[in-house]
LOMAR-856955 format. One record per residue (C-alpha): residue number from 1; x, y, z. Coordinates in nm, 2 decimals, decimal comma. Example, Ala and Ser with C-alpha at 12.3 -4.5 7.8 and 13.67 -1.06 7.14 Angstrom:
BEGIN
  resi       x       y       z
     1    1,23   -0,45    0,78
     2    1,37   -0,11    0,71
END
This chain:
BEGIN
  resi       x       y       z
     1  -10,16   -3,59   29,81
     2   -9,93   -3,77   29,59
     3   -9,70   -4,09   29,55
     4   -9,38   -3,94   29,43
     5   -9,01   -4,11   29,33
     6   -8,73   -3,90   29,34
     7   -8,43   -4,02   29,14
     8   -8,05   -3,90   29,08
     9   -8,05   -3,79   28,73
    10   -7,65   -3,84   28,66
    11   -7,38   -4,04   28,82
    12   -7,52   -3,98   29,18
    13   -7,38   -3,74   29,42
    14   -7,65   -3,48   29,28
    15   -7,77   -3,34   29,62
    16   -8,05   -3,58   29,70
    17   -8,00   -3,55   30,08
    18   -8,09   -3,21   30,10
    19   -8,37   -3,22   29,82
    20   -8,52   -3,52   30,00
    21   -8,53   -3,31   30,32
    22   -8,70   -3,00   30,17
    23   -8,93   -3,22   30,00
    24   -9,01   -3,42   30,28
    25   -9,22   -3,15   30,47
    26   -9,47   -3,22   30,22
    27   -9,48   -3,58   30,27
    28   -9,61   -3,82   30,55
    29   -9,39   -4,08   30,46
    30   -9,01   -4,12   30,31
    31   -8,91   -4,44   30,17
    32   -8,58   -4,60   30,06
    33   -8,62   -4,85   29,78
    34   -8,27   -4,97   29,68
    35   -7,87   -4,97   29,74
    36   -7,71   -4,97   30,09
    37   -7,46   -4,80   30,32
    38   -7,26   -4,72   29,98
    39   -7,45   -4,40   29,91
    40   -7,41   -4,10   30,16
    41   -7,67   -3,82   30,18
    42   -7,55   -3,49   30,35
    43   -7,80   -3,23   30,49
    44   -7,74   -2,92   30,66
    45   -7,95   -2,76   30,89
    46   -7,83   -2,44   31,05
    47   -7,49   -2,49   31,15
    48   -7,53   -2,88   31,19
    49   -7,44   -3,14   30,93
    50   -7,62   -3,49   30,89
    51   -7,46   -3,76   30,68
    52   -7,71   -4,07   30,64
    53   -7,64   -4,34   30,43
    54   -7,93   -4,60   30,51
    55   -8,20   -4,41   30,69
    56   -8,40   -4,20   30,48
    57   -8,29   -3,80   30,49
    58   -8,69   -3,73   30,59
    59   -8,60   -3,89   30,95
    60   -8,48   -3,51   31,02
    61   -8,85   -3,41   31,01
    62   -9,01   -3,52   31,33
    63   -9,38   -3,59   31,15
    64   -9,23   -3,81   30,87
    65   -9,25   -4,17   30,91
    66   -8,90   -4,35   30,73
    67   -8,92   -4,69   30,55
    68   -8,61   -4,90   30,45
    69   -8,79   -5,11   30,16
    70   -8,71   -5,47   30,07
    71   -8,49   -5,35   29,78
    72   -8,20   -5,24   30,00
    73   -7,92   -5,43   30,13
    74   -7,87   -5,38   30,49
    75   -7,54   -5,35   30,68
    76   -7,62   -5,41   31,05
    77   -7,33   -5,24   31,18
    78   -7,39   -4,89   30,97
    79   -7,78   -4,92   31,04
    80   -7,68   -4,93   31,42
    81   -7,42   -4,66   31,41
    82   -7,68   -4,44   31,25
    83   -7,96   -4,50   31,50
    84   -7,73   -4,42   31,76
    85   -7,58   -4,12   31,58
    86   -7,96   -3,96   31,55
    87   -8,04   -4,07   31,91
    88   -7,73   -3,84   31,98
    89   -7,86   -3,55   31,84
    90   -8,20   -3,55   31,98
    91   -8,39   -3,70   31,69
    92   -8,64   -3,95   31,78
    93   -8,66   -4,28   31,57
    94   -8,91   -4,47   31,77
    95   -9,23   -4,54   31,59
    96   -9,06   -4,34   31,31
    97   -8,84   -4,59   31,12
    98   -8,98   -4,95   30,97
    99   -8,73   -5,18   30,80
   100   -8,87   -5,44   30,55
   101   -8,87   -5,82   30,68
   102   -8,76   -5,92   30,30
   103   -8,43   -5,65   30,33
   104   -8,11   -5,85   30,25
   105   -7,83   -5,86   30,51
   106   -7,48   -5,76   30,42
   107   -7,26   -6,01   30,58
   108   -6,87   -5,96   30,68
   109   -6,78   -6,21   30,42
   110   -6,96   -5,96   30,14
   111   -6,75   -5,66   30,27
   112   -6,41   -5,85   30,29
   113   -6,46   -6,00   29,92
   114   -6,58   -5,65   29,79
   115   -6,26   -5,53   29,92
   116   -6,03   -5,78   29,79
   117   -6,18   -5,76   29,44
   118   -6,13   -5,37   29,42
   119   -5,73   -5,47   29,49
   120   -5,74   -5,67   29,19
   121   -5,70   -5,59   28,83
   122   -6,08   -5,60   28,74
   123   -6,17   -5,33   28,96
   124   -6,46   -5,10   28,89
   125   -6,43   -4,83   29,17
   126   -6,66   -4,95   29,43
   127   -6,71   -4,82   29,78
   128   -6,60   -5,18   29,90
   129   -6,90   -5,19   30,14
   130   -7,01   -5,54   30,04
   131   -7,31   -5,43   29,81
   132   -7,21   -5,60   29,48
   133   -7,15   -5,93   29,69
   134   -7,48   -5,91   29,87
   135   -7,67   -5,87   29,58
   136   -7,47   -6,14   29,43
   137   -7,62   -6,39   29,69
   138   -7,97   -6,25   29,68
   139   -7,99   -6,32   29,30
   140   -7,83   -6,65   29,35
   141   -8,12   -6,75   29,61
   142   -7,85   -6,79   29,91
   143   -7,89   -6,45   30,05
   144   -7,98   -6,40   30,43
   145   -8,27   -6,18   30,49
   146   -8,40   -6,01   30,83
   147   -8,68   -6,25   30,86
   148   -8,43   -6,53   30,89
   149   -8,31   -6,35   31,20
   150   -8,64   -6,48   31,35
   151   -8,54   -6,86   31,31
   152   -8,23   -6,93   31,51
   153   -8,17   -7,28   31,38
   154   -8,24   -7,20   31,04
   155   -8,02   -6,88   31,08
   156   -7,73   -7,08   31,19
   157   -7,77   -7,35   30,91
   158   -7,78   -7,07   30,63
   159   -7,48   -6,89   30,78
   160   -7,25   -7,20   30,79
   161   -7,35   -7,32   30,46
   162   -7,25   -6,99   30,31
   163   -6,97   -6,96   30,51
   164   -6,83   -7,29   30,41
   165   -6,83   -7,18   30,05
   166   -6,69   -6,83   30,14
   167   -6,43   -6,95   30,35
   168   -6,32   -7,20   30,06
   169   -6,28   -6,90   29,82
   170   -6,11   -6,69   30,09
   171   -5,84   -6,97   30,17
   172   -5,78   -7,13   29,85
   173   -5,81   -6,85   29,60
   174   -5,77   -6,54   29,79
   175   -5,52   -6,69   30,05
   176   -5,67   -6,52   30,33
   177   -5,79   -6,61   30,68
   178   -6,11   -6,81   30,72
   179   -6,39   -6,62   30,93
   180   -6,55   -6,77   31,22
   181   -6,93   -6,89   31,16
   182   -6,98   -6,88   31,53
   183   -6,90   -6,51   31,61
   184   -7,09   -6,42   31,28
   185   -7,40   -6,60   31,41
   186   -7,36   -6,44   31,75
   187   -7,31   -6,10   31,60
   188   -7,63   -6,09   31,38
   189   -7,85   -6,26   31,68
   190   -7,76   -5,95   31,89
   191   -7,86   -5,74   31,57
   192   -8,19   -5,91   31,57
   193   -8,27   -5,77   31,91
   194   -8,15   -5,43   31,84
   195   -8,37   -5,40   31,52
   196   -8,67   -5,61   31,60
   197   -8,91   -5,33   31,71
   198   -8,86   -5,18   31,35
   199   -8,89   -5,46   31,14
   200   -9,23   -5,46   30,95
   201   -9,41   -5,58   30,64
   202   -9,33   -5,26   30,47
   203   -9,49   -5,36   30,16
   204   -9,82   -5,41   30,32
   205   -9,80   -5,07   30,53
   206   -9,71   -4,87   30,21
   207   -9,98   -4,99   30,03
   208  -10,25   -4,93   30,29
   209  -10,07   -4,56   30,32
   210  -10,13   -4,50   29,93
   211  -10,48   -4,64   29,93
   212  -10,57   -4,43   30,25
   213  -10,43   -4,11   30,04
   214  -10,12   -4,08   30,25
   215   -9,83   -3,88   30,08
   216   -9,50   -4,08   30,02
   217   -9,18   -4,00   29,86
   218   -8,95   -4,26   29,75
   219   -8,57   -4,20   29,79
   220   -8,33   -4,36   29,55
   221   -7,98   -4,39   29,63
   222   -7,68   -4,32   29,36
   223   -7,80   -4,21   29,02
   224   -7,98   -4,35   28,68
   225   -7,65   -4,36   28,51
   226   -7,50   -4,61   28,76
   227   -7,84   -4,85   28,70
   228   -7,73   -5,22   28,68
   229   -7,95   -5,21   28,35
   230   -7,95   -4,86   28,20
   231   -7,63   -4,75   28,33
   232   -7,27   -4,72   28,21
   233   -7,23   -5,12   28,25
   234   -7,02   -5,25   28,37
   235   -6,91   -4,95   28,57
   236   -7,24   -4,93   28,76
   237   -7,42   -5,03   29,10
   238   -7,58   -5,36   29,18
   239   -7,92   -5,24   29,18
   240   -8,17   -5,01   28,99
   241   -8,16   -4,66   29,11
   242   -8,39   -4,57   28,82
   243   -8,78   -4,50   28,89
   244   -8,86   -4,84   28,81
   245   -8,65   -4,95   29,10
   246   -8,89   -4,79   29,35
   247   -9,17   -5,07   29,29
   248   -8,96   -5,37   29,32
   249   -8,75   -5,22   29,59
   250   -9,06   -5,16   29,80
   251   -9,36   -5,33   29,68
   252   -9,58   -5,03   29,59
   253   -9,71   -5,10   29,22
   254   -9,63   -4,86   28,94
   255  -10,03   -4,76   28,93
   256   -9,98   -4,61   29,26
   257   -9,71   -4,36   29,16
   258   -9,81   -4,04   29,03
   259   -9,48   -3,85   28,96
   260   -9,10   -3,90   28,91
   261   -8,90   -3,61   29,03
   262   -8,54   -3,58   28,92
   263   -8,23   -3,43   29,11
   264   -7,97   -3,27   28,85
   265   -7,65   -3,10   28,93
   266   -7,55   -2,78   28,74
   267   -7,25   -2,97   28,62
   268   -7,13   -3,34   28,62
   269   -6,95   -3,55   28,88
   270   -6,86   -3,90   28,87
   271   -6,71   -4,15   29,16
   272   -6,53   -4,44   29,03
   273   -6,40   -4,57   28,73
   274   -6,60   -4,52   28,38
   275   -6,65   -4,35   28,10
   276   -6,72   -3,96   28,14
   277   -6,72   -3,77   27,82
   278   -6,73   -3,41   27,95
   279   -6,51   -3,48   28,24
   280   -6,22   -3,23   28,27
   281   -5,88   -3,30   28,38
   282   -5,74   -2,96   28,38
   283   -5,76   -2,64   28,61
   284   -6,12   -2,62   28,55
   285   -6,19   -2,95   28,67
   286   -5,99   -2,90   28,97
   287   -6,18   -2,55   29,05
   288   -6,50   -2,73   29,03
   289   -6,37   -2,96   29,27
   290   -6,27   -2,71   29,49
   291   -6,55   -2,48   29,50
   292   -6,82   -2,76   29,47
   293   -6,64   -2,97   29,79
   294   -6,65   -3,26   29,56
   295   -6,56   -3,54   29,79
   296   -6,79   -3,85   29,85
   297   -6,96   -3,83   30,16
   298   -6,94   -4,23   30,22
   299   -6,56   -4,26   30,12
   300   -6,39   -3,90   30,12
   301   -6,28   -3,99   29,75
   302   -6,25   -3,69   29,51
   303   -6,52   -3,66   29,25
   304   -6,42   -3,65   28,93
   305   -6,56   -3,32   28,76
   306   -6,69   -3,19   28,42
   307   -6,91   -2,95   28,23
   308   -7,30   -3,04   28,23
   309   -7,41   -3,30   28,01
   310   -7,73   -3,23   27,88
   311   -7,69   -3,54   27,61
   312   -7,68   -3,77   27,93
   313   -7,95   -3,60   28,12
   314   -8,21   -3,61   27,85
   315   -8,14   -4,00   27,83
   316   -8,21   -4,02   28,19
   317   -8,51   -3,82   28,15
   318   -8,63   -4,06   27,92
   319   -8,55   -4,39   28,10
   320   -8,72   -4,25   28,43
   321   -9,01   -4,04   28,31
   322   -8,87   -3,70   28,48
   323   -9,09   -3,41   28,42
   324   -8,98   -3,19   28,71
   325   -8,68   -3,16   28,90
   326   -8,44   -2,96   29,14
   327   -8,12   -2,81   28,99
   328   -7,85   -2,83   29,28
   329   -7,51   -2,66   29,33
   330   -7,59   -2,36   29,08
   331   -7,37   -2,14   29,30
   332   -7,08   -2,34   29,23
   333   -7,08   -2,20   28,87
   334   -7,05   -1,84   29,01
   335   -6,69   -1,81   28,95
   336   -6,69   -1,90   28,58
   337   -6,69   -1,63   28,33
   338   -6,76   -1,87   28,05
   339   -6,96   -2,21   28,12
   340   -7,01   -2,52   27,87
   341   -7,30   -2,74   27,81
   342   -7,26   -3,07   27,65
   343   -7,57   -3,10   27,40
   344   -7,46   -3,40   27,21
   345   -7,18   -3,67   27,11
   346   -6,99   -3,72   26,78
   347   -6,83   -4,09   26,70
   348   -6,61   -4,13   26,40
   349   -6,72   -3,79   26,27
   350   -7,10   -3,85   26,31
   351   -7,34   -3,72   26,56
   352   -7,52   -3,96   26,77
   353   -7,90   -3,97   26,77
   354   -7,91   -4,19   27,13
   355   -7,69   -4,24   27,43
   356   -7,45   -4,50   27,40
   357   -7,47   -4,72   27,71
   358   -7,18   -4,95   27,62
   359   -6,89   -4,84   27,77
   360   -6,66   -4,93   27,48
   361   -6,84   -4,61   27,24
   362   -6,90   -4,36   27,54
   363   -6,52   -4,38   27,61
   364   -6,47   -4,30   27,20
   365   -6,73   -4,03   27,19
   366   -6,63   -3,64   27,15
   367   -6,86   -3,40   27,32
   368   -7,03   -3,12   27,13
   369   -7,03   -2,81   27,36
   370   -7,22   -2,47   27,33
   371   -7,08   -2,20   27,54
   372   -7,29   -1,98   27,78
   373   -7,20   -1,65   27,95
   374   -7,13   -1,65   28,30
   375   -7,27   -1,42   28,55
   376   -6,97   -1,37   28,79
   377   -7,16   -1,29   29,12
   378   -7,27   -1,44   29,41
   379   -7,62   -1,59   29,42
   380   -7,62   -1,80   29,74
   381   -7,84   -1,55   29,91
   382   -8,10   -1,50   29,65
   383   -8,46   -1,60   29,75
   384   -8,64   -1,54   29,43
   385   -8,60   -1,63   29,08
   386   -8,68   -1,34   28,93
   387   -8,36   -1,18   29,12
   388   -8,14   -1,42   28,97
   389   -7,88   -1,25   28,72
   390   -8,01   -1,27   28,36
   391   -7,71   -1,50   28,26
   392   -7,82   -1,73   28,54
   393   -8,16   -1,76   28,45
   394   -8,03   -1,80   28,07
   395   -7,83   -2,09   28,19
   396   -8,12   -2,26   28,36
   397   -8,37   -2,22   28,06
   398   -8,11   -2,34   27,81
   399   -8,07   -2,67   28,04
   400   -8,45   -2,70   28,05
   401   -8,47   -2,67   27,69
   402   -8,22   -2,93   27,62
   403   -8,31   -3,21   27,89
   404   -8,71   -3,16   27,87
   405   -8,73   -3,09   28,23
   406   -8,85   -2,82   28,43
   407   -8,65   -2,72   28,74
   408   -8,91   -2,61   29,00
   409   -8,64   -2,62   29,28
   410   -8,33   -2,41   29,23
   411   -8,06   -2,51   29,51
   412   -7,81   -2,22   29,56
   413   -7,64   -2,37   29,87
   414   -7,60   -2,63   30,12
   415   -7,84   -2,51   30,38
   416   -8,23   -2,58   30,36
   417   -8,25   -2,15   30,34
   418   -8,06   -2,15   30,02
   419   -8,33   -2,28   29,80
   420   -8,53   -2,10   29,56
   421   -8,87   -2,25   29,47
   422   -9,07   -2,13   29,09
END
């Protein structure tokens, strides 16, 4: 049995939903450790498509227990909608879903303030789901947690205190209508009744499970290059999608983690603003977007597309400790005669030795490419690695050499069945 952290190794949208679904067959517990409803994980089973934002993808396996950890910021409306959707698909969640009592709640004012900020000049391309403002309140020590729902008087006090400040901001700075405290209080007390059976001390639960030898898979949202500490700041998320976030986001110490497993897309995409050295603002980028259906699961926004950036993924491998990974969406490259891979950056005529995480330098770099031959044939029905075209295997092995990551899983389509194991 093992405890594994699964991380997106680029800017998110690497296909974590499908891979978690596949891997969860081997795990008893799947736990989400950061982010919120700003992330969308898409899983296709047969002809059905499931898009989950908060509940771990492992919920689709009937013998898997799922945990939403303390590091997640929880939108009650999104969670209830997701629970109702799963029930409508005859997926039982009773006794299989646990939510940390220490998880922070996204409030209506978080979403409103997030949306207002994205209308201004200093927008960074967030989803407007209230994630950043909620984390702001968490670290300012004025956040509202699930455990606060247990004490009605204290909850009312905290909401009214927070709303006094937020309403002053809405009225005097943004010239917007103030929010009704009583309406919010009523809404969150009703939410408490709906989720009460699922609330648990998940840190204790996970530690007991690990000590008993249970297999646990930690599921991160977004990607490593969106990490608030190690990503392309300030165009990042407000939490730590990197492997280190698994411990702080669940309460399971690093000494109990056995492996870090990465998810790597066979090309590069990004949603929102920020530097993107290999971005293709031409017909090639549009072709990648069209074939790969590169539109956000949460917002529907078109993703920016570019060639594989091995220099970036090598940096991700370093900060996460990835030794093994799944390579996803390889089938998308089947229609390209030539495929480029970025193997390094130049800045002011000099080749860089390390990845520049400051956005100013990253915007100025010139990618150094190597060109590989495409395979020009459909690989979406291939089941064995040795049956792949030689050019496809050359591409995979070139990426492994450049990144230091072994690709033990190759995804050649969106369905469970379109997966090659090495």
